N, C-alpha and C positions, 0 to 999 in steps of 0.2 A: 228469231231470238235477237235481243238488243246487242249492239256492239259496245263493249266497255272500252272507254278511252281515257287516257291521261290528259287532263286540261292544264294542270300546272303542278309544279314540284318545287319545294323550298327547303332550306335548312338554316339553322343558326350557324354562326361561326362556331368552331369547335375549340373549347378551352382545355387547358391542362386540368386533369382531375385531381388537383391537390388543394386542400384547404388553404385559404388565404391567397396562395400564389395563383390559383386558378381564376381567370377573369370572370367566370360564370358561377363560382362557388357560393356566391351570396344569393343565388336564386333557387327557390324551392323547386323540386323536380316537376311538380304539377304545373307550376307557373312556366317553367322552361318549355314544357310540351305545349301548353296553351299558346305560347307565342308563335309556334309554327302553325297551329290551327288558325289563329287570328290573321297571320300573314296571308294564308290561302284565301280565307273568306273575303278579306277586305280588298286585296289587290285584284280579285276577280268579280267585284261588284255584287257579291252574294249577300243575302241576309243569313243570320245564324240559324234561323228556322229552316233554311233550305237543306241543311246537312241532315241526312236521315240516319246514317250509322257511321261509326268510327271504330276501326280496329287499330290498336297501337301496341307495338312491341316494347317490352321491358324485361330485362333479364333478372335483375335482383329485385324481386317484388317483396320488399320489406320496408319497414319504416314509412317514410313519406312516399315511397314508390309502391306501397301495398294497397290492398282494397280497391283494385281496379283503377289504376292511375289514368287510364284512357278516359274514363268517365269523370273522375275527380278533376282532371285538367280542364275538361269542358265546363263543368259546373263552376270552376274557379273564376271564369270570366264573367259570370252573372248575366249572361245574355239570354239564354232560354234553357229549359230543362227537357225539351221533347226529344232531343237527339240521343239515340241509343249508342252505347259504347262498350267495348270489351277489350281486355288486355290479353296479349299473346305472349307465350313463352316458348319459343323455339330456339332458346339460347341466342347466340349471336345472329342467327337468321330470323329473329322475331319480327322485325319490321319488314323484311322481305316477304315472309309468310303472310303478314298482314296485308300486303299488296295483292298477293294471290287471292286472299279471301274477299277483299272488297271488289276486286275485278270480277270474281265469280258471282258475287251478289248482284252486281250490275248486269252482268251477262245473262243471268238467270231471270232477270226482270223483277227481283225482289226489292231493289232500290234503284232510284235514278241518279242520286248524288251521294257520294260517300268519301271519306278520308281514310287513307292508310298511313300510319305514322309510327314513330318510335322515339323513345327518350332514354337517356341514362345520365344521372347526375352522380358520377362515380366519386366525386370529391365529398359528397354528402352521404351516399349509401354505397359502401364498399362491396366489391364482389364477395360473395359468400355470406353476406349478412342474413340471407334468408335460409341458410343451411343450419338451422338451430341444432339438430341432432346429427349433423354430418352430411356429407355430400351424397345423398341417395344410396343406391345399392353398390356404388363403386368399391366401397371398402369392406363389404360384407364377405364372410368366409364362403358363402354359397353362390357367389357371383359366377355365372356359367361361362363367361368369356375369359380368354387368356390374358390375364394381367392388364386390365384396362388402367392406363396411367393418368397422372395429372398432365396438364397441357404442356408443361416444360419437358417432362420426360417424353411425352408423345412426339413433340416436334423433333427431338433428338433421334428418336427412332426413325422418323421420316428422313432425317439427314443421313443416317447410316444406310437406309434402304436405297436412297437415290445417289449416294456418293458425293454429297456436297461438302465443301470446305468452308472454313471461316472466311476466306477471301470471297467466295461466291456470295455469301449472305451479306457481308459488309459492302461489297460492290452494289448489290441490289438496294441496300439501305441508302447508300450515297445517291444513287440515281433517283430514288423516290423523293428524297429531299430536294434534289436539283430540279426535278420536274414540278414539284409543288411550288417552289420559289418562282419558276418561270410562269406558271399558271397564274399566280397572284400578281406578278409584275405586269402580265399582259391583260389582266382584267377578265380572265376566263371564268372566274367564280362570281363575278359581279351580279349576274342575273339570278343565280340560285341562292346566294347568301343575303340575308337581311340583317340589318344592324340591331343589336340588342342593348338596351340600357340596363346596366347591372350595378348593384351596390358594391362599393369597395369595403373590404373587411380590414379590421385592424389586427394587430398581433394577437389579440385575444379571440379572434374568430368572429367578432361581432361587427355589425355595420358601423362605419364611421360617420355616416350621414352624407358622405360624398358618393357621387355616381360616376361611372365611366360608360362611354359608348363603345361597345365591342363590335368591330367590323371585320376582323380577320382571324383566321385560325392561329392558335397560339403555339402550336407544336413545331413550327418550322425552325430549323437550326442550320447554321453554316457548318455542315459536317464535312470532314475529310476522312480519308482512309486511315490516316495516322491517328486521328482522334478516336475513331471507332476501334482501332486495334488495341487501344489502351483500356477499353472497357472490359470488365470481368464478366465471364459467362454466368448466367443465372444458376445453372447447376454445374457441379464439377465435371469436367470432361466434355462439356457441351460447347457449342459454338454460338448460341444465341445470347445476346446481351440486351440491355435496355435500348441500345442504339439500332439494332436490327430487328426489333419486334414492335408491335403496335403500342401506341401510347394510351395510358389510362386517361380518360377524357370526360368532359361534360358536353352535352349537346342534344338537339332534337332535330327531326326532319319530318316532312309530311308531303304526301302526294294526293292531289285532288282528282277523283274519278267521277265520271258521268257516263250516261249512255250517250252515244253519238247524237241521237235525236234531241236529247235534253240540251246538250252543248249547242247544237245548231239553233234551237229555239231561243237560247239566251245570248246568241251572238258571240259565243266563245269558240275558239279554234281547237279542235282535237289535235293533240301533238304526237301521241304515240299510243300503242296498244301492246298488250302482252301476247306474244305468239304462244308461249307455254311457260308454265312455272312448275317447279318440282321441289319437294322436300324428300330426301332419300337417306337411307342409312349408309354408313361407311364402317370399315373394319375397326372395332373398338381398340384393337391393339395399337393402331396408329392414331386413332381419335380424331385427328385434324386433317385427314386427307379427303374430306367431304367434297371439295370443289372438283376433284377428279371424278368421283362417282356421279355428282350432279350433272356435270357436263356430258358424261357418257349417256345418262338418261335423257337429257334434253335432246341430244342428237338422235337417240333412238326413237323418241316420240315424234320428232319433227322431220326426220330424214335429212336434216341439215348437217353441215360439217364445218370445220374451222374456216374454210374458205368462204363460207356464206356470211361470216360475222365481220363487221367493220371495226368494232371496238370491244374491248373486254375490260370489265372491272372485277378483279379477283381480290378479295379482301386480304390485306396485308396483316393478318393476325401475327404471323411470323414470316420472315423472308422465305424460309424453306417451304412454307405452305404454297406460296405462289410459284416458286421455282419447281416444286414437285408437279404441280398442275401443268406448268409450261413444258417440262420435260416429257411428260406422258403425251401431251397433245402437240408437241413440236411447234410451239407457239411462236409467232412473230412478235417479239417483245416491243417493237415500235407501236403496236396496237394495244398494249396491255398497260392499264393504269397510267395513261398518258399525262395525267395531271398529278402524278404521285398518288400515294395511298395512305393507309392508316399509320404507317411508320412515320410519315411526315405530318399528316393532317390530324391524326388521332382516331380513336376507336371507342366512342361512347356506345357500348356493345348493343343495347336494345334498339338503338336508332340507326345503326350503320347500314342495314339493309335498305332502308328508305333513302339514306344519304347516297348510297351507290347508285340507286335508280335515278335519283335526282341529278347526280353528276353525269351519269351516262347519257341521259336525255339531253342535257344542255350541251354536252360535247358533241353528240351526234348533230345537233343543230348548228353548232359552230363550224364543224367540218363539212356540213351538208352530206352526211352519211345516213345510212338507213337502219342498220341493225346493231344491237349491242347485247352481249352476254354478261350477266352478273352472277357471280358465284361466291359462296362463303363456306368456310368451315365453322362448325358449331359444337358446343359442348354436347355431351351424350352421343357423340360420334354420329352426327348427321351432317348432310350437306344441303344447302339450298341453292337453287339455280333459277334464273329467269332469262328469257330472251325477249327483248322489247324491239318493236319496229316503229320507226317514225311514220306518221301519216302525212 
């Protein structure tokens, strides 16, 4: 059986998901995803014909993100049409699931080279734009589960269940911003982030004709506990605010997969592999506790435990999601989201799974460590989890 290996992983800078104010808001979603494809192909000396299949995550598959954006992004480059592509919707875990799929295709011998990716242009296609007649079954009278909530209600249920306070979540948010600032100052993201040329929009939302080179995540803020304390909770009686939750964002990320034999033949160095990956259900009442369930299943399947993992990337959808996972697993927080997370960096939902794998890989290499665990909460009360190992 072939060994599936990661050869490279890249991402765009992550911009604020706001029209005009967002540095990538002038780029069509398909073009934004294509930029990550192009970066992988060109910096690894491949031809576009070499890529056999692509799976790309996208949550809001409506408007310019509809009709198989994975394929449309590829075709938008005008390079070749032979590469197959499919779009994945596992909610926020979409790009992480895409990596599981492409790794499995290589490992089964069905392809030798593939890309797993993700994109979300949230300034252009807002969350919920694809829910034309409402959000699925969640609001129907015959829903069999106990009061499945919206995400804001759900995270406050987690807060009550775990006993967190406003200070807990604000302190976590401050630390995320501090770590991301240090990471950028020390150049930790330099190898994973490539520069993107983007149109500048005018007040009317139309391109001015001027361009900017975007090189850095736009969501970083000089945050203090005092500033966070002044923010109003999203829902009355809650503790989560825009300052201690993930940022709506634009961005894409992509991971290049090959068989180890193919990489060797091309003179490319295998950098990591997946030990195992899971997509699992979680309690719909809490909706967002998926990282807890995914981690439990990862350890059950591998026989590993927290002590076997060098680094953790747990998506910061809300501060309490990570804190809940950390409480259950008695986590050493010095190993968790060491370069900050979605609270500081941003969360372009369909791409974040690939972004986390990309960041985890590069940080393992920077620290000369071996294993990383990546986990996310997702809509529809699922959790996605991956353990990668450096080669």
